[in-house]
C-alpha positions as CSV (number, residue, x, y, z in Angstrom):
1,X,74.8,66.8,97.1
2,X,76.4,64.7,99.9
3,X,79.8,66.1,99.0
4,X,78.4,69.7,99.1
5,X,76.9,69.1,102.5
6,X,80.0,67.6,104.0
7,X,82.1,70.6,102.6
8,X,79.6,73.0,104.1
9,X,79.6,71.3,107.5
10,X,83.4,71.2,107.5
11,X,83.7,74.9,106.6
12,X,81.3,75.8,109.5
13,X,83.2,73.6,111.9
14,X,86.5,75.2,110.9
15,X,85.1,78.7,111.4
16,X,83.8,77.7,114.8
17,X,87.2,76.3,115.8
18,X,89.0,79.5,114.7
19,X,86.4,81.6,116.6
20,X,86.9,79.6,119.7
21,X,90.7,79.6,119.4
22,X,91.1,83.3,118.5
23,X,91.2,84.6,122.2
24,X,94.2,82.3,122.9
25,X,96.4,84.3,120.6
26,X,95.5,87.7,122.2
27,X,98.2,87.8,124.8
28,X,100.5,90.6,125.9
29,X,103.7,90.1,124.0
30,X,107.1,91.8,123.4
31,X,108.9,92.1,120.1
32,X,112.0,94.1,119.0
33,X,111.8,96.7,116.3
34,X,114.4,95.0,114.2
35,X,116.7,92.8,116.3
36,X,117.5,92.6,120.0
37,X,121.1,91.5,120.0
38,X,122.9,90.2,123.0
39,X,125.1,92.9,124.7
40,X,123.5,95.7,122.7
41,X,120.6,98.1,122.7
42,X,117.2,97.7,121.2
43,X,113.8,99.2,121.0
44,X,111.1,96.7,122.0
45,X,107.4,97.0,121.7
46,X,105.0,95.7,124.4
47,X,101.8,94.8,122.5
48,X,98.7,94.9,124.6
49,X,95.4,93.8,123.1
50,X,92.0,94.3,124.6
51,X,90.4,90.9,125.2
52,X,87.2,92.2,126.6
53,X,84.1,93.4,124.8
54,X,82.6,95.3,127.7
55,X,85.6,97.2,129.1
56,X,88.7,99.1,128.1
57,X,92.3,98.6,129.2
58,X,93.3,101.5,131.4
59,X,96.5,100.5,133.0
60,X,99.5,98.3,132.0
61,X,102.4,97.4,134.3
62,X,105.6,95.7,133.0
63,X,108.1,94.3,135.5
64,X,111.7,93.9,134.3
65,X,113.7,90.8,135.4
66,X,115.6,91.4,138.5
67,X,118.3,88.9,137.6
68,X,119.0,90.7,134.3
69,X,119.1,94.4,135.3
70,X,119.2,97.0,132.5
71,X,121.0,100.2,133.1
72,X,119.0,102.1,130.4
73,X,115.2,101.9,130.1
74,X,113.4,104.8,128.3
75,X,109.8,104.5,127.3
76,X,108.6,106.4,124.2
77,X,105.7,108.8,124.7
78,X,102.4,107.3,123.8
79,X,99.5,109.6,123.0
80,X,96.8,109.2,125.7
81,X,99.0,107.5,128.2
82,X,101.2,108.5,131.1
83,X,104.4,106.5,131.7
84,X,106.0,106.1,135.1
85,X,109.4,104.5,135.5
86,X,110.3,102.7,138.8
87,X,113.9,102.2,139.8
88,X,115.4,100.0,142.5
89,X,118.8,99.6,144.1
90,X,121.0,96.8,142.8
91,X,122.6,94.2,145.1
92,X,125.5,94.2,142.7
93,X,126.3,97.4,140.8
94,X,126.6,97.4,137.0
95,X,129.5,98.8,135.1
96,X,128.5,100.7,132.0
97,X,131.0,102.7,129.9
98,X,133.4,102.7,132.8
99,X,130.8,104.0,135.3
100,X,129.3,102.1,138.2
101,X,125.4,101.9,138.1
102,X,123.9,101.0,141.5
103,X,120.2,101.1,140.4
104,X,118.1,99.8,137.5
105,X,114.6,100.1,136.2
106,X,112.4,97.4,137.7
107,X,109.0,98.4,136.4
108,X,107.3,100.7,133.9
109,X,103.7,101.6,134.3
110,X,101.4,103.1,131.7
111,X,98.2,104.7,132.8
112,X,95.5,106.0,130.4
113,X,94.6,109.6,130.4
114,X,91.5,109.0,128.4
115,X,89.5,106.0,127.1
116,X,92.5,103.6,127.0
117,X,92.5,100.6,124.8
118,X,88.9,100.1,123.8
119,X,87.3,96.7,122.8
120,X,88.5,95.5,119.4
121,X,91.8,97.4,119.6
122,X,95.4,97.0,120.7
123,X,98.2,99.4,121.7
124,X,102.0,99.2,121.4
125,X,104.2,100.6,124.1
126,X,107.8,101.1,122.7
127,X,110.7,101.1,125.1
128,X,114.4,101.6,124.4
129,X,116.5,99.1,126.5
130,X,120.1,98.2,127.0
131,X,122.5,96.9,127.4
132,X,120.9,93.5,126.9
133,X,122.4,90.6,128.7
134,X,125.3,88.9,126.7
135,X,124.9,85.5,128.3
136,X,121.2,84.8,127.9
137,X,119.0,83.7,125.0
138,X,115.9,85.4,126.3
139,X,114.4,87.8,128.8
140,X,111.0,87.2,130.5
141,X,108.9,90.2,131.5
142,X,105.8,90.0,133.7
143,X,102.8,92.2,132.8
144,X,99.6,93.2,134.6
145,X,96.7,94.5,132.6
146,X,93.9,96.4,134.4
147,X,90.5,97.1,132.8
148,X,88.0,99.9,133.4
149,X,85.7,97.5,135.2
150,X,88.5,96.8,137.7
151,X,89.3,93.4,136.3
152,X,93.0,92.5,136.5
153,X,94.7,90.0,134.3
154,X,98.2,88.9,135.3
155,X,100.5,87.8,132.4
156,X,103.1,86.3,134.6
157,X,103.3,82.6,133.9
158,X,106.6,81.6,132.5
159,X,106.4,79.4,129.4
160,X,108.4,76.1,129.7
161,X,110.1,74.4,126.8
162,X,108.3,71.2,125.8
163,X,105.1,72.1,127.6
164,X,101.8,73.6,126.5
165,X,101.5,77.3,126.7
166,X,100.0,78.6,129.9
167,X,96.7,80.4,129.9
168,X,98.3,83.8,130.9
169,X,101.9,83.6,129.6
170,X,104.5,86.3,130.4
171,X,106.0,88.3,127.5
172,X,109.2,86.7,126.3
173,X,111.9,88.6,124.4
174,X,114.2,86.4,122.3
175,X,117.7,87.7,122.0
176,X,119.7,87.3,118.8
177,X,123.4,86.7,118.3
178,X,125.7,89.7,119.2
179,X,126.5,92.1,116.5
180,X,129.9,93.6,115.5
181,X,131.7,90.3,115.9
182,X,134.3,91.1,113.2
183,X,132.8,88.7,110.6
184,X,131.5,91.6,108.5
185,X,132.3,95.2,107.6
186,X,131.5,97.9,110.1
187,X,128.4,99.9,109.8
188,X,130.1,102.9,108.0
189,X,132.1,100.6,105.7
190,X,129.0,98.6,104.9
191,X,127.0,101.8,104.1
192,X,129.9,103.1,101.9
193,X,130.1,99.8,100.1
194,X,126.3,99.7,99.8
195,X,126.3,103.2,98.4
196,X,129.1,102.5,96.0
197,X,127.4,99.4,94.8
198,X,124.1,101.2,94.3
199,X,125.8,104.0,92.3
200,X,127.7,101.5,90.2
201,X,124.5,99.6,89.6
202,X,122.7,102.8,88.7
203,X,125.5,103.8,86.3
204,X,125.4,100.3,84.7
205,X,121.6,100.5,84.5
206,X,121.8,103.9,82.8
207,X,124.3,102.7,80.3
208,X,122.3,99.6,79.6
209,X,119.2,101.6,79.3
210,X,120.9,104.0,76.8
211,X,122.1,101.1,74.8
212,X,118.7,99.5,74.8
213,X,117.1,102.7,73.7
214,X,119.5,103.2,70.8
215,X,119.0,99.7,69.7
216,X,115.2,100.2,69.9
217,X,115.4,103.3,67.8
218,X,117.6,101.6,65.1
219,X,115.2,98.7,64.9
220,X,112.3,101.1,64.7
221,X,113.9,103.0,61.8
222,X,114.7,99.7,60.1
223,X,111.1,98.5,60.6
224,X,109.7,101.8,59.1
225,X,112.0,101.5,56.1
226,X,111.1,97.9,55.5
227,X,107.4,98.7,56.0
228,X,107.7,101.6,53.5
229,X,109.4,99.3,51.1
230,X,106.7,96.7,51.4
231,X,104.0,99.2,50.8
232,X,105.8,100.6,47.8
233,X,106.3,97.0,46.5
234,X,102.6,96.3,47.0
235,X,101.5,99.4,45.2
236,X,103.9,98.7,42.3
237,X,102.7,95.1,42.1
238,X,99.1,96.3,42.0
239,X,99.7,98.7,39.2
240,X,101.5,96.0,37.2
241,X,98.5,93.7,37.8
242,X,96.1,96.4,36.8
243,X,98.1,97.1,33.6
244,X,98.2,93.4,32.7
245,X,94.5,93.1,33.2
246,X,93.9,96.1,31.0
247,X,96.1,94.7,28.3
């Protein structure tokens, strides 16, 4: 009984801890769809959860790092939201595909046309970005979340390595190693090789399947023959036994 009570108390305590700790995980975050390679392009999702039970999120503003300007920023249309892209002049122009770019996107603002993000839900805001910095391991975006009751939450605190996570951390995008470094086949070659390998595997599988099917059929026929022979032998033996009894 004591063990059962201790287990019950422990379970209740664990649930209470999880309940109290759950809101800490409901932050505005950014994650790539696939990978975000240095010096390349990527589609990233800004995930915005609603942390309130009495209001909806009606506006989301994401500020892009000024020291890591991106020449291309294109938000994907999101149903029920209007996206506005803000650009600013650069102190130092960027060179992209041989062209000089003197302005970059500094902020994207999403405003709800309807109810927005209601309590208990979250929304993803996809954005195509590039080219990503080639000399950095991460990008820090600052976000501002506005609720229908006029409450504003500023996700702008920059997480520091070796320190506890702040209460309102800014979304951080981790960049992966650059792609196309010559250590592997190009995309087309890789696809061709993958396709060839798939076809060969399929052919081998078909041949193996045909062989297995033939073997199964042979074994089946042999089994039928052996079974028939056994039945015949049993019948013959029975008759002999009956004959011997009669005699």
